[in-house]
KOLVOBA-172610 format. One record per residue (C-alpha): residue number from 1; residue in three letters; x, y, z. Coordinates in Angstrom, 2 decimals, decimal comma. Example, Ala and Ser with C-alpha at 12.3 -4.5 7.8 and 13.67 -1.06 7.14 Angstrom:
! KOLVOBA-172610
+-----+------+---------+---------+---------+
| seq | type |      xx |      yy |      zz |
+-----+------+---------+---------+---------+
|   1 |  ALA |   12,30 |   -4,50 |    7,80 |
|   2 |  SER |   13,67 |   -1,06 |    7,14 |
+-----+------+---------+---------+---------+
! end
This chain:
! KOLVOBA-172610
+-----+------+---------+---------+---------+
| seq | type |      xx |      yy |      zz |
+-----+------+---------+---------+---------+
|   1 |  ARG |  -77,79 |   25,03 |  -69,38 |
|   2 |  LYS |  -74,77 |   22,80 |  -68,84 |
|   3 |  ALA |  -74,92 |   19,24 |  -67,56 |
|   4 |  TYR |  -71,56 |   17,52 |  -67,54 |
|   5 |  GLY |  -70,80 |   14,04 |  -66,21 |
|   6 |  ALA |  -72,05 |   13,30 |  -62,72 |
|   7 |  GLY |  -73,65 |   16,75 |  -62,61 |
|   8 |  TYR |  -76,23 |   15,55 |  -65,13 |
|   9 |  TYR |  -77,26 |   12,75 |  -62,79 |
|  10 |  VAL |  -77,16 |   14,89 |  -59,65 |
|  11 |  MET |  -79,56 |   17,31 |  -61,36 |
|  12 |  CYS |  -82,10 |   14,47 |  -61,72 |
|  13 |  GLY |  -80,72 |   12,78 |  -64,82 |
|  14 |  ARG |  -82,38 |    9,87 |  -66,62 |
|  15 |  ALA |  -81,05 |    7,33 |  -64,08 |
|  16 |  TYR |  -83,33 |    8,85 |  -61,41 |
|  17 |  GLU |  -86,38 |    8,22 |  -63,62 |
|  18 |  PRO |  -87,70 |   11,80 |  -63,72 |
|  19 |  ASP |  -91,12 |   12,46 |  -65,21 |
|  20 |  LEU |  -89,87 |   15,08 |  -67,65 |
|  21 |  ILE |  -86,52 |   16,46 |  -68,80 |
|  22 |  VAL |  -86,58 |   19,44 |  -71,14 |
|  23 |  ALA |  -83,67 |   21,51 |  -72,41 |
|  24 |  TRP |  -83,14 |   24,74 |  -74,27 |
|  25 |  PRO |  -81,41 |   24,63 |  -77,67 |
|  26 |  THR |  -78,30 |   26,14 |  -76,05 |
|  27 |  ALA |  -77,99 |   23,33 |  -73,48 |
|  28 |  GLU |  -74,82 |   21,28 |  -73,28 |
|  29 |  VAL |  -75,09 |   17,69 |  -72,06 |
|  30 |  SER |  -71,81 |   15,81 |  -72,19 |
|  31 |  VAL |  -69,35 |   13,71 |  -70,23 |
|  32 |  MET |  -67,31 |   16,88 |  -69,68 |
|  33 |  GLY |  -66,79 |   20,29 |  -71,24 |
|  34 |  ALA |  -64,72 |   20,73 |  -74,38 |
|  35 |  GLU |  -61,88 |   22,50 |  -72,52 |
|  36 |  GLY |  -61,64 |   19,66 |  -70,00 |
|  37 |  MET |  -61,63 |   17,04 |  -72,74 |
|  38 |  VAL |  -58,77 |   18,77 |  -74,54 |
|  39 |  SER |  -56,79 |   19,13 |  -71,31 |
|  40 |  ILE |  -57,06 |   15,41 |  -70,52 |
|  41 |  ALA |  -56,93 |   13,89 |  -74,01 |
|  42 |  GLY |  -54,37 |   16,43 |  -75,22 |
|  43 |  LYS |  -51,76 |   15,07 |  -72,82 |
|  44 |  LYS |  -52,08 |   11,61 |  -74,36 |
|  45 |  LEU |  -52,31 |   12,85 |  -77,95 |
|  46 |  PHE |  -49,34 |   15,21 |  -77,67 |
|  47 |  ALA |  -47,09 |   13,03 |  -75,47 |
|  48 |  GLY |  -47,61 |   15,02 |  -72,28 |
|  49 |  LYS |  -47,03 |   18,42 |  -73,88 |
|  50 |  GLU |  -49,58 |   21,18 |  -74,30 |
|  51 |  PRO |  -50,67 |   21,61 |  -77,94 |
|  52 |  ASP |  -50,12 |   24,92 |  -79,70 |
|  53 |  PRO |  -52,85 |   27,47 |  -78,86 |
|  54 |  GLU |  -54,15 |   27,39 |  -82,45 |
|  55 |  VAL |  -54,34 |   23,59 |  -82,47 |
|  56 |  ARG |  -55,97 |   23,58 |  -79,03 |
|  57 |  LYS |  -58,54 |   26,14 |  -80,18 |
|  58 |  SER |  -59,42 |   24,13 |  -83,29 |
|  59 |  ILE |  -59,82 |   20,92 |  -81,24 |
|  60 |  VAL |  -62,05 |   22,71 |  -78,70 |
|  61 |  GLU |  -64,21 |   24,11 |  -81,52 |
|  62 |  MET |  -64,52 |   20,66 |  -83,12 |
|  63 |  ILE |  -65,62 |   19,12 |  -79,81 |
|  64 |  GLN |  -68,09 |   21,94 |  -79,13 |
|  65 |  LYS |  -69,72 |   21,32 |  -82,51 |
|  66 |  ASN |  -70,34 |   17,72 |  -81,46 |
|  67 |  ILE |  -71,89 |   18,66 |  -78,10 |
|  68 |  ASP |  -75,41 |   18,92 |  -79,51 |
|  69 |  VAL |  -78,58 |   18,85 |  -77,41 |
|  70 |  TYR |  -80,54 |   17,39 |  -80,33 |
|  71 |  LYS |  -78,24 |   14,35 |  -80,41 |
|  72 |  VAL |  -78,75 |   13,96 |  -76,66 |
|  73 |  ALA |  -82,52 |   14,16 |  -77,15 |
|  74 |  GLY |  -82,26 |   11,52 |  -79,87 |
|  75 |  TRP |  -80,48 |    9,23 |  -77,41 |
|  76 |  GLY |  -83,32 |    9,70 |  -74,90 |
|  77 |  TYR |  -81,45 |   11,67 |  -72,24 |
|  78 |  VAL |  -83,72 |   14,69 |  -72,82 |
|  79 |  ASP |  -87,45 |   14,39 |  -73,53 |
|  80 |  ASP |  -87,83 |   17,60 |  -75,49 |
|  81 |  VAL |  -85,85 |   20,60 |  -76,68 |
|  82 |  ILE |  -87,97 |   23,69 |  -76,07 |
|  83 |  ASP |  -87,83 |   27,33 |  -77,02 |
|  84 |  PRO |  -86,83 |   29,33 |  -73,92 |
|  85 |  ARG |  -90,05 |   31,35 |  -74,32 |
|  86 |  ASP |  -92,01 |   28,13 |  -73,73 |
|  87 |  THR |  -90,35 |   27,35 |  -70,40 |
|  88 |  ARG |  -93,38 |   28,24 |  -68,27 |
|  89 |  ARG |  -95,61 |   26,11 |  -70,48 |
|  90 |  ALA |  -93,20 |   23,16 |  -70,17 |
|  91 |  ILE |  -93,09 |   23,51 |  -66,38 |
|  92 |  ALA |  -96,90 |   23,62 |  -66,25 |
|  93 |  TRP |  -97,04 |   20,52 |  -68,46 |
|  94 |  GLY |  -94,57 |   18,72 |  -66,17 |
|  95 |  LEU |  -96,62 |   19,63 |  -63,09 |
|  96 |  GLU |  -99,76 |   18,37 |  -64,81 |
|  97 |  LEU |  -98,03 |   15,07 |  -65,58 |
|  98 |  ALA |  -96,91 |   14,76 |  -61,97 |
|  99 |  GLU | -100,39 |   15,57 |  -60,64 |
| 100 |  HIS | -101,90 |   12,49 |  -62,27 |
| 101 |  LYS |  -98,96 |   10,18 |  -61,64 |
| 102 |  ARG |  -99,55 |    6,98 |  -59,70 |
| 103 |  VAL |  -96,57 |    5,67 |  -57,77 |
| 104 |  GLU |  -96,64 |    2,06 |  -56,68 |
| 105 |  ARG |  -94,87 |    1,59 |  -53,40 |
| 106 |  PRO |  -94,29 |   -1,56 |  -51,38 |
| 107 |  ALA |  -96,84 |   -2,33 |  -48,68 |
| 108 |  LYS |  -95,99 |   -1,05 |  -45,24 |
| 109 |  LYS |  -94,80 |   -3,87 |  -42,99 |
| 110 |  ARG |  -94,78 |   -2,20 |  -39,60 |
| 111 |  GLY |  -95,91 |    1,08 |  -38,15 |
| 112 |  ILE |  -93,14 |    1,17 |  -35,56 |
| 113 |  LEU |  -89,59 |   -0,08 |  -35,97 |
| 114 |  PRO |  -88,95 |   -3,26 |  -33,98 |
| 115 |  VAL |  -86,57 |   -2,79 |  -31,08 |
+-----+------+---------+---------+---------+
! end
């Protein structure tokens, strides 16, 4: 549902070369949440002061509009955006992909560690 920053990678992000990453249309994949961005960037933009609540709310809304799972899919961080009702089908598809996957591993050098 939400994958922010390092959490995206810890949850088997693209850097770990997963076989399949799917997301629901409501998913949020971003460096950080909108509230966190406003808290950090707001200090620089407003010279260390908190912005007015109305201004803060409008900035948060603007950022949330730009956190779009379809953009993330276009950048290749998500393979497909699925309808939540198709989740079981997507999991079955992922398992089928994994069943036929061939992993090339380096040849084994020794059966027992040298002492």
